[in-house]
KEZAZA-294491 format. One line per field, with one value per residue (C-alpha): x, y negated, z negated; residue number from 0; chain. Coordinates in Angstrom, 1 decimal, m for minus. Each point is the difference from the previous one (the first is absolute). Last residue first. Layout:
N
x = [X,...]
y = [Y,...]
z = [Z,...]
resi = [NUM,...]
chain = [A,...]
# end
This chain:
360
x = [1.0,m0.5,m3.5,m0.5,m1.4,m2.8,0.0,m2.5,m1.4,2.5,1.8,m0.5,2.0,m1.4,2.8,m1.4,m3.2,m0.6,1.5,m0.7,m1.8,m1.7,m0.3,m2.4,m2.9,m2.5,0.0,3.8,0.2,m2.6,2.0,3.2,m1.8,m1.2,3.5,1.3,m2.3,1.0,3.7,m0.5,0.8,2.9,2.4,m0.9,3.3,0.4,m3.7,0.2,2.9,m1.6,m3.1,2.1,0.9,0.6,1.3,1.0,m0.4,m3.5,m0.9,1.0,m2.1,m2.9,0.4,0.0,m3.3,m1.4,1.1,m1.4,m3.4,m1.2,m3.6,1.1,1.9,m3.3,m1.2,3.3,m0.3,m3.5,1.1,2.9,m2.2,m2.6,2.6,1.6,m3.3,m1.0,3.5,m0.1,m3.4,1.3,2.9,m2.4,m2.1,3.2,0.7,m3.6,m0.1,3.2,m1.2,m3.3,1.8,2.8,m0.6,0.9,m2.3,2.9,1.1,2.9,m2.2,m3.7,m1.1,2.5,m2.0,m3.2,1.9,2.0,m3.1,m1.8,2.8,0.1,m3.8,m0.3,2.8,m1.5,0.7,3.3,0.9,m0.7,2.2,2.8,m0.1,0.8,0.0,3.2,2.3,m2.1,0.9,3.3,m1.7,3.3,0.5,2.5,m2.6,m2.6,2.6,0.9,m3.6,m0.8,3.1,m1.5,m3.3,1.5,2.2,m3.0,m1.8,3.1,1.0,0.3,1.5,1.3,m0.6,m3.8,m0.1,m3.6,0.7,3.1,m2.0,m2.9,2.3,2.1,m3.1,m1.1,3.5,0.2,m3.5,0.9,3.3,m1.8,1.4,2.8,1.6,3.5,1.3,m3.1,m0.8,3.5,0.0,m3.3,0.8,3.4,m1.5,m2.9,2.3,2.4,m3.0,m1.4,3.4,0.6,m3.4,m0.2,1.5,m2.1,m3.4,m1.8,m3.1,m3.3,m3.0,m2.3,m0.1,m2.4,0.7,m2.1,1.2,m3.2,2.0,0.7,3.2,0.2,2.4,2.4,1.6,3.4,2.2,3.2,3.6,m0.9,2.5,2.5,0.3,m1.3,m0.7,1.9,m0.4,m3.8,m0.9,2.4,m2.0,1.8,1.7,m3.1,m0.4,3.7,0.7,m2.8,1.5,3.4,m1.6,m1.6,3.3,1.9,m2.6,m0.1,m2.4,2.6,m0.1,2.0,m2.9,m2.2,2.6,m1.9,m3.5,1.2,2.2,m2.9,m2.4,2.5,0.6,m3.7,m1.0,2.5,m1.2,m3.7,0.8,1.8,m2.8,m2.5,2.2,m0.6,1.5,3.1,3.5,2.9,m1.8,1.8,m1.5,m3.5,m2.1,m0.5,m1.9,m2.3,m0.8,m0.9,m2.2,m1.9,m0.3,m1.6,2.0,m1.9,2.2,m1.7,1.7,m2.3,0.8,3.7,m0.7,m2.5,2.1,3.2,m1.7,m2.1,3.1,2.0,m2.9,m0.4,3.8,m0.1,m2.8,1.8,3.1,m2.0,m1.6,3.4,1.3,m2.6,1.5,m1.8,m2.2,m1.0,2.0,1.6,m3.2,m2.0,1.9,m0.6,m3.6,m0.4,1.9,m2.5,m3.1,1.5,0.9,m3.6,m1.5,2.4,m0.9,m3.7,0.5,2.1,m2.7,m2.6,2.2,0.8,3.4,3.0,2.3,0.6,1.4,2.6,1.6,1.0]
y = [18.9,m1.7,m0.7,0.4,m2.9,1.2,m1.6,m0.2,m3.6,m1.1,m3.3,m3.7,m2.8,m3.5,m2.6,m2.3,m0.4,2.3,3.1,3.7,1.8,3.2,1.9,2.3,m0.6,m1.3,m3.5,m0.2,1.2,m2.7,m2.7,1.1,m0.2,m3.5,m1.0,1.5,m2.2,m3.1,0.8,0.2,3.3,0.7,m0.4,3.3,0.6,m3.7,m0.3,3.2,m1.3,m3.5,1.7,1.7,3.7,2.9,3.6,m0.4,2.6,1.2,m3.7,m0.9,2.8,m1.4,m3.3,1.6,1.7,m3.4,m1.3,3.0,m0.5,1.9,1.3,3.4,0.4,0.3,2.9,1.8,m0.8,1.5,3.1,0.5,m0.4,2.4,2.6,m0.2,0.5,3.0,1.4,m0.2,1.5,3.0,0.4,0.0,2.7,2.0,0.0,0.9,2.9,1.3,m0.3,1.8,2.8,0.5,3.7,1.3,3.0,2.5,m1.2,m2.1,m3.1,0.7,m3.2,m1.8,0.5,m1.8,m2.3,m1.7,m0.7,m1.2,m2.4,m1.6,0.0,m2.1,m2.3,m0.8,m3.8,0.7,2.6,m2.6,m2.6,2.6,0.6,m3.7,m1.1,m1.1,2.6,2.9,m1.0,1.9,3.3,1.1,3.0,m2.1,m2.7,2.5,1.6,m3.3,m1.2,3.3,m0.4,m3.3,1.6,2.9,m2.5,m1.9,3.1,1.5,m3.2,1.7,3.1,1.1,3.2,m0.3,3.6,m0.4,m3.6,1.2,2.9,m2.1,m2.6,2.6,1.7,m3.2,m0.6,3.5,m0.2,m3.4,1.5,2.8,3.4,1.9,m3.4,1.4,m3.2,m1.0,3.5,0.7,m3.3,0.7,3.6,m0.9,m3.0,2.1,2.9,m2.5,m1.7,3.3,1.0,m3.3,0.0,3.5,m0.8,m3.2,1.8,m0.8,m2.1,0.0,m1.4,m3.0,m1.1,m2.9,m3.5,m2.9,m3.6,m1.4,m0.3,3.7,1.9,3.6,2.2,2.5,1.9,0.1,2.6,m1.3,0.0,m1.7,m0.2,m2.9,m3.2,m2.1,2.3,m1.9,m3.5,0.2,m2.3,m2.6,m0.3,m2.0,3.0,2.1,0.2,m0.3,3.1,1.8,m0.8,1.3,3.2,0.5,m0.7,2.6,2.6,m0.3,m1.4,m2.1,m3.8,m1.3,m0.2,m1.9,m2.8,m3.3,1.3,2.4,m2.5,m2.5,2.6,0.9,m3.6,m0.9,3.0,m1.1,m3.5,1.0,2.5,m2.6,m2.5,2.5,0.7,m3.6,m3.5,0.9,m1.4,m1.3,m0.3,m2.3,m1.3,0.6,0.9,3.6,m1.2,m2.3,2.8,2.4,m2.6,m0.5,3.8,0.2,1.4,2.5,3.1,3.4,2.5,m0.9,m3.6,0.6,1.5,m2.7,m3.0,1.2,1.3,m3.2,m2.2,2.1,0.2,m3.8,m0.4,2.7,m1.7,m3.4,1.6,1.6,m3.5,m1.7,2.8,m0.8,2.2,3.0,0.5,3.7,2.7,1.7,m0.4,1.9,3.2,m0.3,m0.8,3.3,1.7,m1.3,1.0,3.5,0.5,m0.7,2.3,2.8,m0.6,0.4,3.1,1.5,m0.8,1.8,3.0,0.3,m1.2,2.2,m3.0,1.0,3.3,m1.9,m1.3,3.5]
z = [m6.4,3.4,1.4,3.7,2.0,2.3,3.5,2.8,0.5,2.6,m0.8,0.0,m1.6,m0.7,m0.5,2.7,m2.0,m2.9,m1.5,0.4,2.8,1.0,3.3,1.8,m2.3,2.6,m1.5,0.0,3.6,1.0,m1.9,1.8,3.4,m0.8,m0.9,3.2,2.0,m1.9,0.5,3.8,1.8,2.4,m2.9,m1.5,m1.9,m1.1,m0.9,m2.1,m1.9,m0.5,m1.3,m2.6,0.1,m2.3,0.3,3.6,2.8,m0.8,m0.7,3.5,1.5,m2.0,1.7,3.4,m0.8,m0.8,3.3,1.8,m1.4,m3.0,0.2,1.3,m3.3,m1.8,2.1,m0.7,m3.7,m0.1,1.9,m2.4,m3.1,1.3,1.0,m3.4,m1.8,2.1,m0.3,m3.8,m0.1,2.0,m2.3,m3.0,1.8,0.4,m3.7,m0.9,2.5,m1.4,m3.6,0.7,1.8,m2.5,m0.7,m3.5,0.0,0.2,m3.5,m1.3,m0.4,0.4,m1.8,2.2,3.2,m0.9,m2.4,2.7,2.1,m3.0,m1.0,3.4,0.5,m3.3,1.1,3.4,m0.1,m1.7,2.7,2.7,m1.8,m0.3,3.7,0.5,3.6,1.9,m1.5,1.4,3.6,m0.6,0.7,1.4,m2.3,m2.0,m0.4,m1.3,m2.3,m1.6,m0.4,m1.7,m2.2,m1.3,m0.6,m2.0,m1.9,m1.3,m1.1,m1.6,m2.0,m3.4,m1.6,3.4,2.0,0.4,1.4,1.2,1.2,2.0,1.4,1.2,1.6,1.7,1.3,1.8,1.3,1.5,1.5,1.5,1.3,1.9,m1.0,1.7,0.7,m0.7,m1.6,m1.8,m1.0,m1.4,m1.9,m1.6,m0.9,m1.6,m1.8,m1.4,m1.1,m1.7,m1.8,m1.2,m1.3,m1.7,m1.7,m1.4,m3.5,m0.2,0.5,3.3,m0.3,m1.8,1.8,0.4,m3.6,m0.2,m1.4,m1.2,0.1,1.7,3.3,0.1,m0.5,1.4,m1.8,1.6,m3.0,m1.6,m1.7,m1.5,1.4,3.3,2.8,m0.3,2.0,m3.0,m2.9,m2.7,1.4,0.4,m2.9,1.4,3.2,2.7,1.6,0.2,3.8,0.5,m2.1,1.8,3.3,m1.2,m1.2,3.4,1.7,m2.1,0.3,3.7,2.6,1.8,0.0,3.0,2.5,m2.4,m0.7,0.2,m0.7,m2.6,m1.9,0.0,m1.3,m2.8,m1.0,0.1,m2.2,m2.6,0.1,m0.4,m2.8,m2.0,0.5,m1.3,m3.0,m1.0,m0.2,2.0,m0.4,2.2,3.3,2.5,3.3,m1.1,3.1,m1.3,m3.0,2.0,2.5,m2.9,m1.6,3.2,0.5,m3.5,m3.0,m2.0,m0.3,m0.7,2.3,3.0,m0.8,0.7,3.4,0.9,m0.9,1.6,3.1,0.4,m0.3,2.5,2.4,0.0,0.7,2.6,1.8,m0.1,1.4,2.8,0.7,0.3,2.2,2.6,2.7,m1.3,3.1,m0.5,1.9,m3.0,m1.9,2.6,m0.7,m3.7,0.7,1.8,m2.8,m2.6,2.0,0.8,m3.6,m1.1,2.6,m1.0,m3.6,0.7,2.1,m2.8,m2.5,2.0,0.6,m3.7,m1.1,m0.9,m0.8,m3.6,1.2,2.0,m3.2,m1.3]
resi = [359,358,357,356,355,354,353,352,351,350,349,348,347,346,345,344,343,342,341,340,339,338,337,336,335,334,333,332,331,330,329,328,327,326,325,324,323,322,321,320,319,318,317,316,315,314,313,312,311,310,309,308,307,306,305,304,303,302,301,300,299,298,297,296,295,294,293,292,291,290,289,288,287,286,285,284,283,282,281,280,279,278,277,276,275,274,273,272,271,270,269,268,267,266,265,264,263,262,261,260,259,258,257,256,255,254,253,252,251,250,249,248,247,246,245,244,243,242,241,240,239,238,237,236,235,234,233,232,231,230,229,228,227,226,225,224,223,222,221,220,219,218,217,216,215,214,213,212,211,210,209,208,207,206,205,204,203,202,201,200,199,198,197,196,195,194,193,192,191,190,189,188,187,186,185,184,183,182,181,180,179,178,177,176,175,174,173,172,171,170,169,168,167,166,165,164,163,162,161,160,159,158,157,156,155,154,153,152,151,150,149,148,147,146,145,144,143,142,141,140,139,138,137,136,135,134,133,132,131,130,129,128,127,126,125,124,123,122,121,120,119,118,117,116,115,114,113,112,111,110,109,108,107,106,105,104,103,102,101,100,99,98,97,96,95,94,93,92,91,90,89,88,87,86,85,84,83,82,81,80,79,78,77,76,75,74,73,72,71,70,69,68,67,66,65,64,63,62,61,60,59,58,57,56,55,54,53,52,51,50,49,48,47,46,45,44,43,42,41,40,39,38,37,36,35,34,33,32,31,30,29,28,27,26,25,24,23,22,21,20,19,18,17,16,15,14,13,12,11,10,9,8,7,6,5,4,3,2,1,0]
chain = [A,A,A,A,A,A,A,A,A,A,A,A,A,A,A,A,A,A,A,A,A,A,A,A,A,A,A,A,A,A,A,A,A,A,A,A,A,A,A,A,A,A,A,A,A,A,A,A,A,A,A,A,A,A,A,A,A,A,A,A,A,A,A,A,A,A,A,A,A,A,A,A,A,A,A,A,A,A,A,A,A,A,A,A,A,A,A,A,A,A,A,A,A,A,A,A,A,A,A,A,A,A,A,A,A,A,A,A,A,A,A,A,A,A,A,A,A,A,A,A,A,A,A,A,A,A,A,A,A,A,A,A,A,A,A,A,A,A,A,A,A,A,A,A,A,A,A,A,A,A,A,A,A,A,A,A,A,A,A,A,A,A,A,A,A,A,A,A,A,A,A,A,A,A,A,A,A,A,A,A,A,A,A,A,A,A,A,A,A,A,A,A,A,A,A,A,A,A,A,A,A,A,A,A,A,A,A,A,A,A,A,A,A,A,A,A,A,A,A,A,A,A,A,A,A,A,A,A,A,A,A,A,A,A,A,A,A,A,A,A,A,A,A,A,A,A,A,A,A,A,A,A,A,A,A,A,A,A,A,A,A,A,A,A,A,A,A,A,A,A,A,A,A,A,A,A,A,A,A,A,A,A,A,A,A,A,A,A,A,A,A,A,A,A,A,A,A,A,A,A,A,A,A,A,A,A,A,A,A,A,A,A,A,A,A,A,A,A,A,A,A,A,A,A,A,A,A,A,A,A,A,A,A,A,A,A,A,A,A,A,A,A,A,A,A,A,A,A,A,A,A,A,A,A,A,A,A,A,A,A]
# end
């Protein structure tokens, strides 16, 4: 059933093989890259988290900027929201945070998918009735554009067929990922296409599809995907995204439903992700070469302690004068490694890498 949708032409097969080779080559390199700078990796993941939330919600019509998303997430306690956009942002953040922290424990099952959907929409009172439940009404995939216009991309699976198609999809995907009869990137790519074609929930399908994509990539050892936003890349290629889906979906349930354009698009996005991550890692590595050993020792202290004063640093690095250490601290501040709060002797410094999670 699903394999028929992967009967690519010779030319497309060659293109896909080249793309997979590129991605898997980087996957191998990633395990050997210098990732000792945990501060920078945390910073990358923080940026990717903000971009993913902002982009994925904007694809579906939200309007919050990345800066507004970051500000909302930093709130220590969120008791109410000004708009549906804010509700969607916080729901997306909670699911993404759960996935990034517990990816290996989240199974691809009906129960877990419904739980993720419930979390995704938990802040929206308008979605209470259908939260965590398959759709009861027919729905369509609609493209939302900045000018407020919409375009129907394709019709989706009827409600009475939704559960069966979802069960078939989950069974096939899990079997393929375990038995490895089909390359995991192909499996994940087809999973996304099928999930969007089924559109199993009344709302939140696009957002959930992208969240589960991240989950499956991490579970398949493409864990570098958490450090650059795939959602941001898709937002930048939104027209291509919808077109690739529509090219196959228009032939739904027929022998002509081949997902060649979609698969090439999905793998191209993965290639772009790698190019951006490599560029950032190389830039950071070059930057780190400008740190002297003393400054590197200071960063090691920050990795061990959440916050430090100058007096704490001076005590632990007693071989150096206080004035020298102060100059190093100023340099690390100017380069964005650390941040501070307070004045004079009460000034406290800490690594610039944290997101404060809002509580409902």
